[in-house]
C-alpha positions, 0 to 999 in steps of 0.5 A: 680637167680634161685633156683636149687636143690643141686644134692646129691654127690654119695659116692663111694660104698664099695667093697662087700667082698665074700668068694668063695670056689673053686676046687684047680685045678679050682683056679690054672687055674684061676690064670694062666689065670689071670697071662697071662692077668696081673690081680690078681685072684680076679680081673680075677673073677670080669672080668669074672662075669661081662662079663657073666652078660653082655652077659646074659643081666643082668649087672645092669646099676648102675654097675660102671666100673672095678676099675682101678688097679696099680698106679694112673695116673699122679703120676709124682712127683717122678722121674723115677728110675735111671738105 
């Protein structure tokens, strides 16, 4: 039997909270765009920032994928609602 070093488990990183001040008309346009794409304004901001970083070649490799929103997949424990 060979000794293998135990690989450390990565803990999920806490999401960083940031205060962002925007012009009200810019926020309204962003919120409308987010609604059109079925995202929250916060998710839309992160999506756009990640896209801009990727296009500039500055998105860190260790940046995980965008978190999935909504109900976790495989939640079939509850029956579908009756019509």
